[in-house]
N, C-alpha and C positions, 0 to 999 in steps of 0.2 A: 504494500500500500504506500502511496506517495506520502511524504511528510505532511503536506497540507491536509490531506484527508485524515491522517492520524490526529492532527491538532483539532480538526473539526469534530471528529468523533469524541475526543476527550472533552471538548467544550460542551458538546451536546449532553453528554452524560452528566457533567457537573450541573448543568442547568436543571435537569430533571431529577437531580438528587442521587445520581449514581446507582439507581435501582438495578441496573443490569448485572452488577457484580453478584447478586444473589438471585437474579432472575425474577425480581418483583414484577408483577404484571404491568405492562406498559399502558398507562392511562392517557398519555400524551402521544401524539403520532410522530414518530421519527420520519425523516425523509425516506422515500421508498428505497433508495440505494443503500441506506443504512441498515434496513431490515435484513438484507442479505449478508451483512457483515457481522450481525449479532449471533454468532454461533459459538458453541463451546470449543475451546482449544485444548483443554486439559486432556491428556491421553487416558484411554480407558485402563482399568486394572488388567493385568495380563491374564490370558486364559490359563486355566490349570494345565499341568502336564497330563499326558495320557489322552485317551480317545474320548472319554466321557465329557459331554458338554454340560455346563452348569445351568441347565434350564429345567423348568417344571412343565410336565406334560400330562395329558389325561392317562388314566390307568391303561396299561397295555402298550404304551408307546415309549420308545427310548430315543435319545438324541446323542449323536456322536459328532466329533469334529472331523469333517471330511477333508478340509484343507485349511491351513494357516497361512498368514502372511500374504493374503490376497488383498492388496492395498485398495481400500475403498470399494470392495466387491459390490456389484450392482446387478446387472442383468445376467441371467443364466440361460444356456441353450445346449441341447444335445446335438452333436454332429452326426452324420450318417452312420458312423461306427460306434456311436454310444458314448463318445468322449464328451465331458462337460466343458463348455466354453463359458468364460465369464468376462464381462467388461470391467476394467479397472479405470473408471472414469477420470479420477483425479490425477492419475499419472499417465494418461494417454495410451493405455495398453488394452489389448485383448489377449487373454491367456487360455490355455487348454490344461485340463486337469485329468490326465488319464489314470484309470484304475484297472490296469491290465489283469491283476490277479483277483479282482473283485472282492477285496477284503474290506471294502467300505472306507478306505483311506486313499487319497490321491497319491500316486507313486512319485509324481514330480510336477513342477509347474513349467509349462512350455510357452514361450512367448510366440503368439500367432502374429500379432501386429504391435507396433510401437510407434511413438512419435505422432500420435493422433491428437486431435483437439477435442478433448472431453467426449470420448466415445461412450455411448450409452446403449442404444438399441441394437440388437443383433437378430439376424434371421438368416437361415440357410434354405435355399431352394435348389433342388436337384432336377436335372432334365429327366423326363420320362422317356427312356429309350427302349423300354420293353425288356431290358436286360439289367437285372439288379446290380450286378458287378459294375457294369458300365455306368449305371446311374450314379453310383458313388464317385465315379471319376469325372462327373460332369456337374459338379455342385458349385454354386455361387454363394459366397458369404456377403451379406449386406450389413453395413455398419452405418449407424446414424451418429455422426459427430454433431457438435452443437450447431454448426452452420452448413452442413452438407450431408447428402446421402451418397455413399460410395459402394461399389461392388468389387469383389475380388474373386479370382479363381481360387477355390479352396481344395486342398489335398488332405483328405482325412487320414491318410497313412502317415504323412510327415507332420500333420497338424500345422501346416504353413499356408499362408495366403499370399497371392501374387497378382500382378496385372491390375492395379487399381484403376477404376474408372469412376469419375464423378458423374452422378446421374441427376442430381438436383441440388439447388442451393436454397437455404432458408435463413431467416434472421438468427444470428449467433449471439450467444452470451446473454447478458442482462437478465436480472431477475431469475426466471426459471429457464435454465440453460440445457436441461436434458431433453433428448429426443428419443422416443421409443418407437419400435417397429413391431408390426404384426402382419404376416402375409394375408392377403385376401384369400377367402376360402378356396377359390379356384386357382390360386397362385398367379393371377393375372396382374397383381400389383402389390403394393405395401401400404398399409395404414401407418401414418406417422403422426404422433402427438407432438404439438408445439405449444409450450406453455406461454403464459403472459410475460411481459417484460417488467412487470411491476406488481406491487401488492394489489392496488386497485387503480384503474385509470382507463381512459379512452385510448385504445391502441391506434397508432398511426399505421402500423403494418398489418394488413388484413390476414396475414398468416398466423399472427399471434393469437393465443387462446383458442386454438382450433385443433381438430383432427383432419389431416389431409390424406388424400389417397393418391399415391404415385402409380400411374399406369405404365406398365412395361411397354405396351404397344405404342402409345403416343409419346412416352418419355416426358409426360407433363404431370404437374400437381393440380388437383382439383380439391376444393373445400368440401369436406364430407359433413362436418358438424362444427358449430360455433358456440361461443359463450362458455367454453370449458377452460377455467382459469389455469389448471395445471394437472392434466390427466397424464400421470407418469407411467401407468401400466394399463394394459388392455388384455382381454381374454375372451374366448368364445364360450358361451353357455353350451355344454354338450347336449342338453335336452332340447333347447329351442333353436340353437345355432345363432342366437343374437350376440351382438358385440357389446361387451360390458367394459367399463373402465372406472377406475377410482379418480376422484378429483379433490384437490385441496382447496378449502375455502379461504377467504381473505383473512388477514390479521388485523390487529389493533382496532377492534370494534367491540370486543367483549370476551370474557373467559369462556363463555358457553355459546356464543354465536360468532359467525354463522356455522351451521353444521358442515362437516366434511361430507363427502358424498360417494356413493356407488351409483353409477348411471348406466342405463341401457342406451347405447349410442346409436341413434338412428340417422339415416341419411337426410340431410337438410334440417336436422334438429338444431334449435337454439336453446342452450341450457342456462341462459340468463346473465352470466357475468359480463360486465361489471355492475349492471343496473339491478339485478335480482340475485337473491340467494335462497337456499332452502326451498320450502314449499311456495315458491313464487312470491317471496316477500321483497318489496322494493327497498333497496339499500338507501335509505334517506340520509345516512351519514355521508355517503359519497354523491348521490344523485339529488341535486337541489332543484331539478326541473319541476315545473307544475304541469300536471296532466289532467285531461278530462277523463280518460280511462286509465285503468291500471296498466302501466307499461309492461308488467309481467304476464299479462294475459297472452296465452299462446306459447309461452316458454315451457320447456319440459322440466318438471320438478324431479328431484332425485328419486331413484328407485328405492334406495335405502339411505336414510340419514344417519350419520355417524357423529360421535362426540366431537365437538369443535376442537381443533388443534391436535387431533390424533395423528395427523399427517399420514393418511393411507397411501401406501405405495403398491407393492405387489398384490395381485389377486390371482387365485387359482381355484378351479373347480375340482372337487375330489372325485377321482375315478371310482368305478364300481369294483374292479378286481382287487381283492386283497385288503379292502378297507372295511371297517365295521359297518354293518348294514344301516345303522341310523345316521351315518355320515355321508353315504354315497350321493354324489351330485350336489352336495352342499358347497358353500362358498367359503374359502379362506381369504382373509385380508391381513396384510402386514401393516401394523401401525408403527411408523418410523419414530414417532414421539414428538411431543411439544417442545417449543423453545422459549415461549414467552407467556407461560401460564404460572400463576402463583403456586398451584398444586399441579405438578407434572401429570400428563396423561399420555396414553399410548404405550410405546415400548413393549409391544407384545404382538402376537398373532392371534386373531380371533376367528371363530367359525360362525357362520349364519346358517341356520337350518332353513332350507327353502321348501315351501309347500308345492303342491301340484301346479299352481299358477306362477311359480318361481318368485313368490313374494317371501320376504323374511318372516318366519314364524317365531315371534319373540325377538329378544335383543341379542347382542353378540355374546358368544360363549367363549371363554378363554381356551385357547388351544396351546399356545406356547407363551409362557411367562418366565420371570426370573431375570429379565434384562435390567430391571430397576426395582429395588426394594421399596415397599410402601413407605411414604414419608421422606424418601431420600431426594436430594437435589439431582438435577440432570447429570452433573459431573460424576456421580457415582454409578451411572449406567455402565454395565459391562459390554453393552452392544446396542445396536439399533437395527431392527429388522428391515429388510429392503425387498428382495425378490423372492418369489415362490415358484418352485417347479414340482408340481404334484404328479406322481407317476403311478401306474398300476403296481400291485404288489404291496400296497400300504406304505409307500415311500414318498416323502416330500423333502426337497432340498431347499434350504433357506440361506440367503446371502445376508451378510452383516457388514455394513460399511464403516462401523466404528471399531469392532473387534478385528476387522480384516480377515473374516473367516467365512467358510461355507460349512453349514451344519447338515448332517443327514439324519432325518427323523423317520423312524420306521415303526410300523405296527407289529409288535411281537406277539400279540394275543393276550388273553386274560390268564 
């Protein structure tokens, strides 16, 4: 940070009483750029030696440390041969974590790509040649950096990527800088989430606070949905095929408002930000306009409202094979955790029981806890959940960008 910025930050903290030192809730609004700087810098406690992860799970589940020293681990992806790929966003890398002997611990960390600009979203699409072996040799790795989408020829044997091609550009950095990918169901393109540049504002760039669809045939981006402040992760509902995504609500308006969200993302849908939040409530703190009709009419309300400031990131639907019967096709959501709440919230993975109409039946059920003890400050957190990769066989992988780890959670039975 430049010296002038440092002095401005110090002066601002002195004016409001220095509450940030203990994370007293902010009642006065800092500049939008300052919000992004107010993050904890104290290192986490070290993970214990051995394979057991220090986490609390439902009866019958066990958690182990699959990989350590994965700096700022974020998005996870299986390659065609089953190797786990992970984006290390903060250090500009994509790494592979082979487990050749299938003992539940990564054998080594292989650098797939480096020197990237805040890589986050990952996707692999292989050509359908009619020959399984040939298909694995014709795979493209797609990487969403903060300002561009790139493709690479990917070799699953060597776990290396080559021949980079820039496919699209989008606004980089500022505020919410991560870009996440999800292939269209027919592999004709890629959904790309692009967060807002600010806490709350009227964006100048129309790509901000949207989900875009990149079409491989036309090589163009089109806007799929708008009004999504920061949809960091997306997934398909295995029952309905609908596109779901988490969304982080704005800050500095209240400890319990606005709710964070799980949305069903529809083509052409407007989800309200920055003018509306929650169940189509007009944000009068930001929007001072006078209306004849409610400006939130016609906006799409959240499918599930979450505790404000939980910071939902990864989401995954639980497969049927190998999982307890009462969990199958339910939804897991990773709460990254709050940064400006007097009583911290989040720092866990929760499960939502979904009924036949795919609505949440009851509130969130704790699935993975132990990241932050009750009553503790954020500095005491041993980790922050990010990405989820749920698989048949009762297994889910969880990335942690504070502990720099990947956990393997499996159902061992009662």
